[in-house]
C-alpha positions in Angstrom: 0.0 0.0 0.0 2.8 2.4 0.8 4.4 2.1 -2.7 1.1 2.8 -4.3 0.6 5.9 -2.3 4.1 7.2 -3.1 3.4 6.9 -6.8 -0.2 8.3 -6.8 -1.8 11.6 -6.0 -1.4 11.1 -2.3 2.4 11.4 -2.7 2.1 15.1 -3.6 0.3 15.7 -0.3 2.8 14.1 2.1 4.6 16.3 4.6 8.0 15.6 3.1 6.8 16.8 -0.3 5.3 19.9 1.3 8.5 20.7 3.1 10.5 20.3 -0.2 8.8 23.5 -1.5 9.9 25.7 1.4 12.8 28.0 1.2 15.7 28.3 3.6 16.0 31.4 5.8 18.8 32.7 3.5 16.6 32.3 0.4 13.7 34.1 2.2 16.0 36.9 3.2 17.4 37.2 -0.4 13.9 37.4 -1.9 12.7 39.9 0.7 15.8 42.1 0.3 15.5 42.1 -3.5 11.8 42.9 -3.1 12.5 45.9 -0.8 15.3 47.1 -3.1 12.9 47.0 -6.1 10.2 49.0 -4.3 12.8 51.6 -3.1 14.4 51.9 -6.5 11.1 52.1 -8.4 9.5 54.6 -6.0 12.6 56.8 -5.9 13.0 56.8 -9.6 9.3 57.7 -10.1 9.5 60.6 -7.7 12.7 61.9 -9.3 11.4 61.6 -12.8 8.0 63.0 -12.0 9.8 66.2 -10.9 12.4 66.2 -13.6 10.0 65.5 -16.5 7.3 67.9 -15.4 8.4 70.3 -18.2 8.2 67.6 -20.9 10.0 64.6 -22.3 13.7 64.3 -22.6 15.7 62.5 -25.3 18.6 60.5 -23.9 20.3 58.4 -26.5 19.2 56.6 -29.7 15.7 55.1 -29.1 15.6 56.0 -25.4 13.5 58.9 -24.2 12.3 59.8 -20.7 8.6 60.7 -20.9 6.3 61.0 -18.0 3.0 59.2 -18.4 0.3 58.0 -16.0 -0.8 54.4 -16.9 -4.3 53.6 -15.7 -4.1 50.3 -17.6 -2.2 47.1 -17.1 1.3 46.4 -18.3 2.3 48.6 -21.2 -1.0 50.5 -21.1 -3.4 47.7 -22.0 -6.8 47.9 -20.4 -6.9 51.7 -19.6 -9.5 52.7 -17.1 -9.6 49.3 -15.3 -7.8 50.4 -12.2 -10.0 48.7 -9.6 -9.7 45.4 -11.5 -6.0 45.9 -11.8 -5.6 46.4 -8.0 -7.2 43.0 -7.5 -4.9 41.6 -10.3 -1.9 43.1 -8.5 -2.9 41.3 -5.3 -3.3 38.1 -7.3 0.2 38.6 -8.7 1.7 38.9 -5.3 0.0 35.6 -4.4 1.5 34.1 -7.6 5.0 34.7 -6.1 4.3 31.8 -3.8 4.5 29.6 -6.9 8.2 30.6 -6.9 8.6 28.6 -3.7 8.6 25.5 -5.8 11.9 26.7 -7.3 14.4 26.5 -4.6 17.8 28.2 -4.7 18.9 31.7 -5.6 17.0 31.8 -8.9 13.7 31.2 -7.2 14.4 33.7 -4.4 15.6 36.3 -6.9 12.6 35.8 -9.2 10.1 36.0 -6.3 11.8 39.1 -5.0 11.7 40.8 -8.4 8.0 39.8 -8.9 6.9 40.8 -5.5 8.8 44.1 -5.4 7.6 45.1 -8.8 4.0 44.2 -8.1 3.9 45.9 -4.7 5.5 49.1 -6.0 3.0 49.4 -8.9 0.2 48.5 -6.5 1.4 51.2 -4.1 1.2 53.7 -7.0 -2.4 52.7 -7.6 -3.4 52.9 -4.0 -1.3 55.8 -2.5 0.0 58.2 -5.2 -3.3 60.0 -5.9 -3.3 59.6 -9.7 -6.7 58.0 -9.8 -5.3 54.5 -9.7 -2.7 55.2 -12.4 0.9 54.0 -12.3 3.8 56.4 -13.1 5.7 55.3 -16.2 8.7 57.2 -17.5 11.1 55.0 -19.6 10.2 55.1 -23.3 11.9 53.2 -26.1 10.8 53.8 -29.6 8.4 51.1 -30.8 7.7 50.1 -27.2 5.2 51.4 -24.7 6.4 53.5 -21.8 7.3 51.6 -18.6 9.0 51.9 -15.3 11.6 50.0 -13.1 8.9 47.9 -11.4 7.6 46.7 -14.8 11.1 45.7 -15.8 11.6 43.8 -12.6 8.3 41.9 -13.1 9.3 40.9 -16.6 12.8 39.8 -15.5 11.3 37.9 -12.5 8.9 36.0 -14.7 11.7 35.1 -17.1 13.9 33.9 -14.3 11.1 31.8 -12.9 10.4 30.2 -16.3 14.1 29.5 -16.8 14.4 28.0 -13.3 11.4 25.8 -14.0 12.8 24.7 -17.4 15.9 23.5 -15.5 13.6 21.5 -13.3 10.9 20.2 -15.6 9.2 17.8 -13.2 8.4 20.7 -10.8 11.0 19.5 -8.3 13.2 22.0 -6.7 16.1 23.4 -8.7 19.6 22.8 -7.3 20.5 24.9 -4.3 23.0 27.0 -6.2 20.5 27.6 -9.0 
């Protein structure tokens, strides 16, 4: 009977399998530290650029411009005017970070920190900045919608999480150095 349980659906629910998805204290600290750094960097850059770009956009180099916009939509301006729905989506994204717990090692912790920090910073804009639920965006590349540091961190975090899961296709934890 024991062998049957280990191979079946019950095996996924065993305490040993549940513990395998938990991070070490160092990994939690890494993820939390990265999340805090993302929020600080994003909020600071938004405040600085909001003041610096009040007079209009600024060309930096090649396709890079700094242009202040207020995004009431989702990523890259999709779904404008749906701020209440996006606040709920932001909270859901924060919960998705817990999916990263299945990827142990530095890659999972870094990915979760980037995702969590980016989501919390943009959620903070929607709730506390007083722009009617809009997020401050200020980095503009030609042929690409305007974005911010938090958006970049979310995209990089998702990419890292996908790469870490590719390295561990059965859903088992990635190597501790990963």
